[in-house]
Backbone as a chain_set.jsonl record, in Angstrom:
{"seq": "MTTRRDVFQAIADPTRRQIISRISKEPLTMNAVAEAFEISRQAVSKHMQILTECGLVVMKNKGRERYCEARLDQLEEVASWVGQYKKHWESRFKALDTYLSKIQTKK", "coords": {"N": [[94.577, -29.733, -23.037], [93.661, -28.501, -26.171], [91.644, -25.849, -27.322], [89.291, -25.821, -29.895], [89.099, -23.537, -32.532], [86.291, -21.518, -33.493], [84.101, -21.492, -36.368], [82.941, -19.037, -36.895], [84.735, -17.181, -35.877], [86.82, -17.592, -37.627], [85.781, -16.773, -40.149], [85.38, -14.128, -39.715], [87.386, -12.436, -40.473], [88.345, -10.527, -43.285], [90.47, -11.223, -45.019], [90.809, -13.944, -44.54], [88.352, -14.848, -45.485], [88.698, -14.293, -48.197], [90.802, -16.025, -48.766], [89.551, -18.495, -48.35], [87.682, -18.345, -50.418], [89.361, -18.404, -52.677], [90.676, -20.942, -52.453], [88.519, -22.592, -52.526], [87.812, -23.034, -55.091], [89.86, -24.542, -56.204], [92.39, -26.7, -54.896], [95.266, -25.141, -53.531], [98.796, -24.439, -53.383], [100.684, -23.408, -50.493], [102.426, -21.368, -51.221], [101.223, -20.394, -53.575], [98.849, -19.379, -52.544], [99.872, -17.389, -50.841], [101.091, -15.683, -52.701], [98.933, -14.419, -53.832], [98.175, -12.395, -52.193], [98.883, -9.23, -50.664], [100.39, -9.414, -48.329], [102.635, -10.609, -45.795], [104.23, -13.842, -46.133], [104.298, -15.134, -43.755], [102.113, -13.989, -42.412], [100.027, -14.96, -43.997], [100.364, -17.645, -43.454], [99.64, -17.688, -40.744], [96.925, -17.026, -40.939], [96.089, -19.301, -42.34], [96.57, -21.219, -40.42], [94.606, -20.621, -38.514], [92.302, -21.087, -40.055], [92.631, -23.801, -40.496], [92.531, -24.805, -37.894], [89.842, -24.449, -37.269], [88.655, -26.135, -39.002], [87.982, -25.43, -41.607], [89.857, -25.606, -43.562], [92.071, -28.012, -44.882], [95.338, -29.35, -44.826], [97.311, -30.87, -47.233], [99.916, -33.021, -48.046], [101.7, -33.275, -50.999], [104.087, -34.7, -52.636], [106.768, -32.506, -52.47], [105.313, -30.33, -51.898], [102.84, -28.486, -50.042], [99.443, -28.596, -50.022], [96.564, -26.553, -49.806], [93.313, -27.166, -48.965], [89.881, -26.562, -49.265], [87.254, -27.06, -46.905], [84.215, -26.825, -47.0], [81.899, -27.706, -45.775], [81.907, -27.121, -43.139], [80.833, -24.633, -42.985], [78.154, -24.919, -42.724], [77.211, -24.597, -40.139], [77.295, -21.827, -39.855], [75.504, -21.074, -41.875], [73.141, -22.171, -40.882], [72.799, -20.713, -38.526], [72.541, -18.101, -39.53], [70.279, -18.505, -41.048], [68.13, -18.723, -39.233], [67.786, -16.079, -38.451], [67.25, -14.906, -40.85], [64.662, -15.819, -41.463], [63.273, -14.484, -39.448], [63.687, -11.739, -40.16], [62.55, -11.712, -42.705], [59.836, -12.095, -42.115], [59.366, -9.753, -40.686], [59.847, -7.79, -42.668], [57.813, -8.456, -44.426], [55.577, -7.809, -42.904], [56.028, -5.058, -42.737], [55.759, -4.371, -45.465], [53.039, -4.969, -45.8], [51.902, -3.093, -44.05], [52.787, -0.682, -45.272], [51.486, -0.881, -47.732], [48.874, -0.726, -46.852], [48.717, 1.897, -45.767], [49.196, 3.37, -48.059], [46.958, 2.922, -49.635], [45.076, 4.358, -48.274], [45.455, 6.959, -49.008]], "CA": [[93.626, -29.839, -24.135], [93.531, -27.269, -26.933], [90.275, -25.584, -27.751], [89.171, -25.633, -31.333], [88.517, -22.241, -32.912], [85.019, -21.738, -34.172], [84.01, -21.04, -37.744], [82.594, -17.617, -36.902], [85.987, -16.458, -35.674], [87.612, -17.714, -38.851], [85.242, -15.997, -41.272], [85.268, -12.725, -39.328], [88.456, -11.671, -41.11], [88.16, -10.487, -44.74], [91.54, -11.952, -45.701], [90.498, -15.373, -44.455], [87.246, -15.112, -46.407], [89.265, -14.308, -49.546], [91.567, -17.269, -48.89], [88.562, -19.565, -48.53], [87.128, -18.202, -51.766], [90.363, -18.854, -53.653], [90.952, -22.382, -52.415], [87.287, -23.366, -52.745], [87.771, -23.349, -56.522], [90.831, -25.613, -56.409], [93.444, -26.698, -53.877], [96.446, -24.369, -53.907], [99.935, -24.541, -52.478], [100.842, -22.254, -49.601], [103.06, -20.295, -51.993], [100.225, -19.821, -54.489], [97.944, -18.567, -51.721], [100.617, -16.218, -50.371], [101.328, -14.788, -53.834], [97.691, -13.723, -54.171], [97.911, -11.349, -51.207], [99.973, -8.296, -50.405], [100.807, -9.532, -46.937], [103.77, -11.53, -45.706], [103.929, -15.273, -46.139], [104.061, -15.482, -42.35], [100.733, -13.591, -42.109], [99.168, -15.935, -44.671], [100.495, -18.879, -42.685], [98.833, -17.536, -39.525], [95.526, -17.145, -41.364], [95.848, -20.708, -42.671], [96.532, -21.953, -39.155], [93.279, -20.39, -37.935], [91.339, -21.794, -40.902], [92.835, -25.23, -40.262], [92.064, -25.123, -36.539], [88.374, -24.506, -37.211], [88.192, -27.179, -39.91], [87.61, -24.939, -42.935], [90.936, -25.934, -44.488], [92.98, -29.111, -44.539], [96.613, -29.298, -45.53], [97.686, -32.184, -47.751], [101.246, -33.07, -48.639], [101.836, -33.956, -52.292], [105.495, -34.506, -52.952], [107.373, -31.523, -51.574], [104.379, -29.213, -51.738], [101.691, -28.593, -49.141], [98.261, -28.013, -50.654], [95.481, -26.107, -48.94], [92.053, -27.618, -49.554], [88.73, -26.05, -48.51], [86.237, -27.974, -46.36], [83.126, -25.868, -46.828], [80.795, -28.25, -44.988], [81.955, -26.465, -41.83], [80.044, -23.403, -43.053], [76.75, -25.235, -42.435], [76.901, -23.997, -38.844], [77.043, -20.41, -40.117], [74.27, -20.987, -42.66], [72.036, -22.48, -39.982], [72.64, -19.582, -37.602], [72.031, -16.981, -40.312], [68.944, -18.876, -41.499], [67.101, -18.403, -38.241], [67.553, -14.631, -38.474], [66.661, -14.595, -42.148], [63.218, -16.025, -41.309], [62.78, -13.397, -38.602], [63.651, -10.49, -40.906], [61.581, -11.837, -43.795], [58.5, -11.851, -41.571], [59.29, -8.324, -40.34], [59.709, -7.034, -43.903], [56.479, -8.728, -44.957], [54.669, -6.984, -42.102], [56.243, -3.679, -43.162], [55.122, -4.244, -46.781], [51.596, -4.944, -45.568], [51.596, -1.791, -43.443], [52.967, 0.372, -46.274], [50.384, -1.017, -48.699], [47.644, -0.254, -46.196], [48.667, 3.369, -45.659], [49.164, 3.932, -49.396], [45.581, 2.849, -50.152], [44.304, 5.368, -47.564], [45.689, 8.277, -49.613]], "C": [[93.526, -28.494, -24.859], [92.087, -27.091, -27.356], [90.28, -25.299, -29.246], [88.527, -24.277, -31.608], [87.178, -22.492, -33.59], [85.006, -21.051, -35.539], [83.722, -19.547, -37.818], [83.839, -16.752, -36.738], [86.813, -16.472, -36.966], [87.087, -16.82, -39.967], [85.062, -14.516, -40.931], [86.298, -11.854, -40.047], [88.313, -11.702, -42.633], [89.252, -11.24, -45.512], [91.266, -13.448, -45.676], [89.332, -15.729, -45.369], [87.748, -15.162, -47.849], [90.071, -15.58, -49.784], [90.615, -18.433, -49.138], [87.994, -19.533, -49.945], [88.1, -18.735, -52.816], [90.539, -20.366, -53.642], [89.686, -23.223, -52.552], [87.164, -23.774, -54.209], [88.693, -24.508, -56.863], [91.859, -25.558, -55.286], [94.668, -25.941, -54.395], [97.568, -24.62, -52.92], [99.969, -23.306, -51.591], [101.452, -21.082, -50.36], [102.069, -19.619, -52.927], [99.232, -18.949, -53.724], [98.644, -17.284, -51.31], [100.84, -15.201, -51.49], [100.099, -13.961, -54.19], [97.399, -12.535, -53.25], [99.138, -10.47, -50.996], [100.3, -8.244, -48.921], [101.922, -10.564, -46.894], [103.302, -12.983, -45.74], [103.633, -15.739, -44.722], [102.628, -15.124, -41.945], [99.748, -14.562, -42.755], [99.192, -17.252, -43.908], [99.659, -18.831, -41.409], [97.339, -17.652, -39.854], [95.178, -18.605, -41.668], [95.771, -21.562, -41.412], [95.152, -21.822, -38.51], [92.22, -21.152, -38.73], [91.426, -23.306, -40.709], [92.288, -25.635, -38.897], [90.551, -25.198, -36.434], [87.803, -25.505, -38.208], [87.767, -26.709, -41.289], [88.644, -25.277, -44.001], [91.683, -27.152, -43.97], [94.224, -28.959, -45.398], [96.963, -30.716, -45.968], [99.056, -32.086, -48.397], [101.194, -33.873, -49.931], [103.258, -33.69, -52.768], [106.108, -33.545, -51.956], [106.461, -30.344, -51.304], [103.295, -29.524, -50.716], [100.523, -27.872, -49.801], [97.194, -27.692, -49.613], [94.176, -26.451, -49.652], [90.908, -27.162, -48.663], [87.809, -27.185, -48.087], [85.025, -27.12, -45.999], [81.945, -26.394, -46.037], [80.769, -27.644, -43.585], [81.115, -25.181, -41.812], [78.556, -23.65, -42.812], [76.31, -24.622, -41.107], [76.553, -22.518, -39.011], [75.719, -20.25, -40.857], [73.046, -21.229, -41.784], [71.742, -21.303, -39.06], [72.038, -18.382, -38.326], [70.584, -17.254, -40.737], [67.85, -18.531, -40.51], [66.792, -16.909, -38.215], [66.953, -14.18, -39.789], [65.145, -14.738, -42.071], [62.598, -14.888, -40.509], [62.637, -12.109, -39.414], [62.696, -10.56, -42.091], [60.171, -11.571, -43.294], [58.327, -10.381, -41.194], [59.102, -7.468, -41.59], [58.344, -7.261, -44.547], [55.447, -7.891, -44.21], [54.803, -5.513, -42.485], [55.602, -3.43, -44.519], [53.608, -4.135, -46.65], [51.171, -3.587, -45.02], [51.708, -0.678, -44.482], [51.878, 0.314, -47.342], [49.092, -0.451, -48.13], [47.603, 1.258, -46.13], [48.677, 4.033, -47.028], [47.752, 3.912, -49.973], [44.688, 3.861, -49.448], [44.443, 6.744, -48.177], [44.716, 8.578, -50.709]], "O": [[93.327, -27.461, -24.22], [91.399, -28.05, -27.703], [91.164, -24.624, -29.771], [87.526, -23.918, -30.986], [86.959, -23.547, -34.187], [85.801, -20.152, -35.812], [84.215, -18.867, -38.717], [83.973, -15.715, -37.388], [87.424, -15.469, -37.334], [87.874, -16.175, -40.66], [84.632, -13.736, -41.782], [86.086, -10.652, -40.206], [88.175, -12.777, -43.217], [88.971, -11.831, -46.555], [91.468, -14.139, -46.675], [89.327, -16.804, -45.968], [87.278, -15.981, -48.639], [90.029, -16.15, -50.874], [90.843, -19.255, -50.025], [87.845, -20.572, -50.587], [87.694, -19.44, -53.74], [90.551, -21.001, -54.697], [89.771, -24.444, -52.682], [86.487, -24.751, -54.528], [88.365, -25.353, -57.697], [92.165, -24.479, -54.779], [95.055, -26.087, -55.555], [97.327, -24.969, -51.764], [99.357, -22.285, -51.905], [101.047, -19.935, -50.169], [102.078, -18.395, -53.057], [98.824, -17.896, -54.213], [98.067, -16.202, -51.419], [100.784, -13.995, -51.252], [100.23, -12.899, -54.797], [96.477, -11.761, -53.506], [100.276, -10.918, -51.135], [100.462, -7.172, -48.339], [102.126, -11.306, -47.854], [102.156, -13.303, -45.425], [102.814, -16.634, -44.514], [101.993, -15.879, -41.21], [98.753, -14.943, -42.139], [98.157, -17.898, -43.738], [99.037, -19.826, -41.036], [96.587, -18.301, -39.127], [94.105, -19.084, -41.299], [94.996, -22.516, -41.349], [94.598, -22.805, -38.019], [91.341, -21.788, -38.148], [90.412, -24.003, -40.755], [91.657, -26.684, -38.761], [90.026, -25.934, -35.598], [86.588, -25.702, -38.256], [87.242, -27.501, -42.072], [88.35, -25.24, -45.196], [91.899, -27.299, -42.767], [94.165, -28.5, -46.539], [96.915, -31.65, -45.168], [99.322, -31.185, -49.193], [100.707, -35.003, -49.956], [103.583, -32.599, -53.237], [105.99, -33.734, -50.745], [106.822, -29.446, -50.544], [102.888, -30.674, -50.548], [100.607, -26.681, -50.102], [96.959, -28.454, -48.676], [93.967, -26.069, -50.803], [90.951, -27.349, -47.447], [87.613, -28.15, -48.826], [84.836, -26.744, -44.842], [81.067, -25.618, -45.659], [79.733, -27.653, -42.92], [80.734, -24.701, -40.745], [77.78, -22.701, -42.705], [75.169, -24.181, -40.969], [75.622, -22.021, -38.379], [74.908, -19.392, -40.508], [72.027, -20.556, -41.939], [70.586, -20.943, -38.842], [71.137, -17.724, -37.807], [69.763, -16.338, -40.778], [66.767, -18.097, -40.901], [65.649, -16.519, -37.981], [66.23, -13.185, -39.839], [64.418, -13.873, -42.56], [61.526, -14.388, -40.853], [61.593, -11.458, -39.366], [62.089, -9.549, -42.444], [59.39, -10.898, -43.967], [57.243, -9.825, -41.369], [58.301, -6.533, -41.59], [57.785, -6.345, -45.15], [54.541, -7.328, -44.824], [53.804, -4.797, -42.553], [54.966, -2.395, -44.718], [52.975, -3.31, -47.309], [50.188, -3.006, -45.48], [50.827, 0.178, -44.569], [51.404, 1.352, -47.804], [48.321, 0.21, -48.826], [46.563, 1.856, -46.407], [48.207, 5.164, -47.153], [47.392, 4.81, -50.734], [43.628, 4.198, -49.976], [43.628, 7.622, -47.897], [44.781, 9.646, -51.316]]}, "num_chains": 1, "name": "protein.A"}
């Protein structure tokens, strides 16, 4: 049984984030994706493999071309995880604002 990579691992790499950004606008062929980066086609292929394994990208054959298509719904897991910490930090910053306002009025 192969283990599926998780989304966090996929988005940890800046190149993979750039690939996701590019193909989120429109599906692109592997060649079009590779041409956008100054890395080998083999390196782009490895990045695409990781993105595919975690479900952020699907490959679709159209004629002789393979198109890379983004599946951004997988990022909901990331948004949910980040959201819980966002609430925590918002409350901390609000408490800091309150404290700073209080000490400024004492001057």
